[in-house]
DRENDO-1510 file (C-alpha; in Angstrom, 1 decimal, always signed):
<recs>
REC; n; res; u; v; w
REC; 1; MET; -0.9; -24.9; -16.8 .
REC; 2; ALA; +2.8; -23.9; -17.0 .
REC; 3; GLU; +1.7; -20.2; -16.9 .
REC; 4; GLN; +0.0; -20.5; -13.5 .
REC; 5; PRO; +3.3; -20.8; -11.4 .
REC; 6; ASP; +4.8; -17.9; -13.4 .
REC; 7; LYS; +1.7; -15.8; -12.5 .
REC; 8; ALA; +1.9; -16.8; -8.9 .
REC; 9; HIS; +5.6; -16.0; -8.7 .
REC; 10; GLN; +5.1; -12.7; -10.4 .
REC; 11; ALA; +2.3; -11.8; -8.0 .
REC; 12; ALA; +4.4; -12.8; -5.0 .
REC; 13; ALA; +7.3; -10.8; -6.2 .
REC; 14; GLU; +5.1; -7.7; -6.7 .
REC; 15; ARG; +3.6; -8.1; -3.2 .
REC; 16; LEU; +7.1; -8.4; -1.7 .
REC; 17; ASN; +8.3; -5.3; -3.6 .
REC; 18; SER; +5.2; -3.4; -2.3 .
REC; 19; GLN; +6.0; -4.5; +1.2 .
REC; 20; ARG; +9.6; -3.3; +0.9 .
REC; 21; ALA; +8.5; +0.0; -0.6 .
REC; 22; PHE; +6.1; +0.5; +2.3 .
REC; 23; TRP; +8.8; +0.0; +4.9 .
REC; 24; ARG; +11.1; +2.4; +3.0 .
REC; 25; ALA; +8.4; +5.0; +2.7 .
REC; 26; LEU; +7.4; +4.7; +6.3 .
REC; 27; GLY; +11.0; +5.2; +7.4 .
REC; 28; GLY; +11.2; +8.3; +5.3 .
REC; 29; PHE; +7.9; +9.6; +6.6 .
REC; 30; VAL; +8.9; +9.1; +10.2 .
REC; 31; LEU; +12.1; +11.0; +9.5 .
REC; 32; ILE; +10.1; +13.9; +8.0 .
REC; 33; TRP; +7.8; +13.9; +11.0 .
REC; 34; ILE; +10.8; +14.1; +13.4 .
REC; 35; VAL; +12.4; +16.9; +11.4 .
REC; 36; CYS; +9.2; +18.9; +11.2 .
REC; 37; THR; +8.6; +18.4; +14.9 .
REC; 38; ILE; +12.1; +19.6; +15.7 .
REC; 39; ILE; +11.7; +22.7; +13.5 .
REC; 40; TRP; +8.4; +23.4; +15.2 .
REC; 41; ALA; +10.0; +23.1; +18.7 .
REC; 42; ILE; +13.1; +25.2; +17.8 .
REC; 43; THR; +10.9; +28.0; +16.3 .
REC; 44; GLY; +9.0; +28.4; +19.6 .
REC; 45; GLY; +6.2; +25.9; +19.4 .
REC; 46; GLY; +2.8; +27.5; +19.2 .
REC; 47; MET; +0.2; +25.7; +17.1 .
REC; 48; PHE; +1.4; +22.2; +16.3 .
REC; 49; TRP; +1.6; +22.6; +12.5 .
REC; 50; PRO; +3.5; +19.4; +11.9 .
REC; 51; ILE; +0.2; +17.6; +12.5 .
REC; 52; TRP; -0.8; +18.6; +8.9 .
REC; 53; VAL; +2.4; +16.9; +7.6 .
REC; 54; ILE; +1.7; +13.8; +9.8 .
REC; 55; PHE; -1.9; +13.7; +8.7 .
REC; 56; GLY; -1.1; +14.0; +4.9 .
REC; 57; THR; +1.7; +11.4; +4.9 .
REC; 58; GLY; -0.3; +9.2; +7.3 .
REC; 59; ILE; -3.1; +8.9; +4.7 .
REC; 60; ALA; -0.4; +7.9; +2.1 .
REC; 61; THR; +1.0; +5.4; +4.6 .
REC; 62; LEU; -2.4; +3.8; +5.1 .
REC; 63; PHE; -3.0; +3.4; +1.4 .
REC; 64; MET; +0.5; +1.9; +0.9 .
REC; 65; ALA; +0.0; -0.5; +3.9 .
REC; 66; TRP; -3.3; -1.6; +2.4 .
REC; 67; ASN; -1.6; -2.3; -0.9 .
REC; 68; ALA; +1.3; -4.1; +0.7 .
REC; 69; PHE; -0.4; -6.1; +3.4 .
REC; 70; GLY; -4.1; -6.0; +2.6 .
REC; 71; PRO; -6.2; -8.7; +0.9 .
REC; 72; ARG; -4.8; -10.0; -2.4 .
REC; 73; ASP; -6.7; -9.3; -5.6 .
REC; 74; THR; -6.8; -12.8; -7.2 .
REC; 75; GLY; -9.5; -12.0; -9.6 .
REC; 76; PRO; -12.4; -14.2; -10.5 .
REC; 77; SER; -12.0; -18.0; -10.1 .
REC; 78; GLN; -12.3; -20.3; -13.1 .
REC; 79; ALA; -15.7; -21.5; -11.8 .
REC; 80; GLN; -16.9; -17.9; -11.6 .
REC; 81; VAL; -15.8; -17.3; -15.2 .
REC; 82; ASP; -17.4; -20.5; -16.4 .
REC; 83; GLU; -20.7; -19.6; -14.6 .
REC; 84; GLU; -20.7; -16.1; -16.2 .
REC; 85; ALA; -19.9; -17.6; -19.6 .
REC; 86; LYS; -22.9; -19.8; -19.4 .
REC; 87; LYS; -25.1; -16.7; -19.2 .
REC; 88; PHE; -23.9; -15.7; -22.7 .
REC; 89; ASP; -24.5; -19.1; -24.2 .
REC; 90; ASN; -28.2; -18.9; -23.7 .
</recs>
């Protein structure tokens, strides 16, 4: 039983690290979006090509957000493992 709190603390630390990494990456992406938009505006506009940068990094942002704030993967419960083990005993 002593291992369970260690697992919980480790999982919590990993989740908090994921959340911090998400906010850092989001800040970096926003900075990139702003720089690309400024370059686009300075060079005369035209087709809004920064949308491709925003789209690509936006997809990465969504995956990072899901990892940082989405549902936790706790794995199977002990009851589920016991139930599955019963199938192999027969």
